[in-house]
N, C-alpha and C positions, 0 to 999 in steps of 0.2 A: 430482337427487332432491329432492322437496318434503318438508320435515320438518314434522311437527305440533308446534307450540309447546305444551308440556304443563306444567301445574302439578299437584302432588300435595298433598293436604291430609289430615293425620291427626295427632291430638294425642299419639299414642304414637310416640316416637322409633324404637323397634325396627320397628314396622309401616311407618313412613315409610322407613326404610333398606332394608327388604326389598322394598318396592314399587319404590323407586328402582333397586335392583340388577336387579330383574326387567325393568323397562322399558328398562334399558340394553342389553338383548339385542335390542331391536327397532330396526333401522336407520332406520325412518321416524319415530321418536319422539325429540324433544329436550326433556328436562326442564329448564325455565327457572326454576323456583322450587319450593321445598319449604316448605309452610306448616303450622304447628302448631295453628292455631285458625281460626275462621270470619272474624274480622276481618282476619287476615293474608291469607286467601284472597280476600276482597273487594278489599283494597288491591292485591294482586298482579294480580288480574284487570283492574282499572282501569288499572294502570300498564303491564302487559305485553301485554294483549289476547291471551290464549292461544287456541289452537284447540281444546284439549281439557283437561278437568279430571278427575282422579280424586279423588273427594270422600267422605271418611268422614262418615257420618250422625251418629253419636253423639260429640259433642264438647262440652266445657264452654263456657259463654258462648253464642255463636251456633252452633247445630248446622248440619248440612249442608242441611237444608230451609230454614233461615233465610238461609243464604248465597244459595241460588237465588232466594228471594223478594226479596232486597235488590238484586240486579243488574238493571240495565236490559236490555231486549231487545238494544240495539245492541252491548253488550259480552258478551253471553251466549255462552260457549263450549259445545261439546259436553261432556256430563257422563256419567261412569261412576260410579255410587255404589258405595262400599265399605262393607259392612254386615254386621251379625250378625242381622238380622231373619230369622225363620223363613220357610220357603217359602210357607206359606199367606198371609202378608202380602205377600211379594215377587211373588206372582201379579199383584198390581196393577201392578207395573212391567212385567211381561210383556205385560199387556193394553194398555198404552200404548206399547209398543216402546221402553222405557227400559232402558238397559244397567246392569247391576250385577254386582259380584263379591262372593260370600259370603266372610266371614272364618271360618277362616283362609284365606289366599290360595290360590286355585286357579289354577295356571299355565295350564291348558287354557282356563279361563273368561277369564283375562286375555288370552290370545292371540285369543280370539273377539271380545272387546270392542275390542281394538286394530284387528282386521280390519274390524269394522263401522264404527269411527270413520274409518278410511281410506276406506272406500267412500262414506260420507256426505260426507267432505271433498272427494273427487274428483268427486262429483256436484253440487258447488257448492251445498250446502244453506245458505241464508242463516241468519245467527245469529238474526235475528228470529223464525225458525220453530222455534227450539230450545226456548224457554221454555214454550210452551203444553203440549206433552206431558209435560214435567217436572212442571209444576204439576198437571196432571190426574192423574198417577201419585201424587204426594204426597197430593193430596186423597183419592184412592181408597184409598191405604194407610192414612191416618189414620182413615178411616171404618171400614175393616175392623178396626182395632185398638180402636176405640171401642165400649164395651159398649152404649151407648145411641144408636148412630148411627141406627138405624131409627126411634127414637122422638123424635129431635131435632126441634125446631120449624123450620118453613120459614124461609128467609132473607127478611128485610124490608130493602129497600134503605135506607130511612131513616124516622125519625120526622119530624114537621113541622120545617121549617127554624127555626122559633122555638125549638124544643128544642135545636137544634144537636147532634144525636146521630145516630149510625149504629148500627143493629143488624145485626150480621153473624154468620154461622155460622163458627166456627173450631174445627177438630178435633172436630166433633160437639157443640159447645155454642154457645149464643147469647151473644154479647158485645155490650155497649153501649159505644160509643166516643164520647167527646166530640169534636166536630169540631175544636175549637181545639187538641187534642193531636196532630192528624195533621200530619206533616211533609210527606209526599208520597205519591203513589199511582202504581203502575206497572201497566200492563195486559199481559195475556198471553192473547190470544184472548177467551174469555168469562169469564175470571177476572181479578179485580183484587187486587193486593197492596197492602194499606193499612199504611203505616209510621207508627206512633204510639207515643210514649213508649218508644223502643228495642225495640219489639215489631213483628212483622209478622203481619197477619191476612189470610186469603184469603176472598174472597166471589165468588159468581157474579154478574157484571154486565158490561155493556159500558162503555166510556169515556163514551159519550154519556149513558147512564142515570145514571152516577155524577156526572157534571158537573151534571146537572139536580138531583140530590139534595143536593149540597153547597152551602153558603152562598157565593153568588157574591161576597160582600164579602171573603172570605178566600182563595178558591181560583181558580186560573187554569190553563188547559191550556197547557203550554209545548212539547209534542211530541205527535205522534199517539198516543203510548202513555203519556204522563206528565202528571199533574196535580200542582201544587205549592201549598202554603200560602204565600202571599206574605209573611205575617207571620214566617215562619221563614227567610227569605232573609237571609244574613249579608253576602254580597258578590256582585258581578256582574263577570264578565270578558268583554270583547268579543273575539270570534274573527273569522276571515275569513269573507267572503261573507254577512255579516249575521247570523251565528250568535252565540249567547252561551253562557257557562258560568256557572251559578249555584252558589254554595256555600251550603249550608244551615247553620243553627246546630248541627245534629247532626253535621256533618262530611261529609255526603253531597254529591257533585258531580253536577249534572244538566245535560245539554245542552239548550239551547233552539234549536229549529229556526226557520228564517226564516218558515215558515208560521204560527208561533204566537209571534212575538217582540214583538208589539205591547204586551202587558201589561208586559213587561220594559222596553220603551222608555218607557212611561208612568210606571213606577215610578222610573226613572232621572231623569225630568224633575222628580219631586217631591223629590228629595234634593239 
C-alpha cells in the first residue's frame, strides 16, 4: 500500500489534535508532521517533501495563503485548506477545483478530500502542476472579499527600470514595491509570487515578462520558475550533476538548475 506523506497545519492545538485523530482512521494517510504556524509548515515541507498538506488559512504570522506563495513548485504538495470562510467566498475554491474543509471539522467532507487526494496521487499529478490552481483560487477568493475589487486599477508590470519599482495588484489594491527589496520570485503559470520584505505579493505575469521588467543588474533567473536577487544570496552549495542550492539572507533555500546555473558560476568566480 502506498501511503500519502501528510503534514497538518493549524495554530489551535485542539483543532490540530482532532484533525490528526480523524486522519488516523484513513489507512492510506501517514501524518509525518504537525505544525502550529506557517513558518513551521514551510520548514516541514522543505525537509519532508510531503505528498499532502491540510492547511489552516487563518494563522498568526504567515497565514495559509502566504505558505502557498512561499513554496517553490518543485516541493509543492497537494493542499486541502481548512477554513472558516463562508460559502460565498469558498465558491472560488470550487471554481478552481481546490479542496477545502469548513470548520468545524466535517468528517464527510474530510473523507471526500482524502479520496480526491488519493485519486490525484495515483494519476501521477506532478507537483509543479499543483500551485497554479491554488494561486488562482486564492486570487479569486481575495477579489470576492475585497469591497473595491471591481474598481481596482489594472496591473502594471513595472515602472521604468530607472525607478527600480514594480506596481502590482495584491488583494484588490495597487502596491508599489522597490525592486531592491525583492528577495526572489516564484512562478505559477500566469501568476508570479514576489517575495519582498517578508511579504508575498501576487501579480499576473509570465517569467519572461517579469525578467524583462526587473533590473538585470540585480536579478537572475536560476530555474524555469524562479528569479533571484543576486544581492540577497548569502551562500551557495554545490550539488550533484551541476546543480546548486543557494541560501538567501532571508533564510530561503532555492535550487539552481543546470540550465540556469551560469549566473551562479559567474558569481562564485567573483568571490
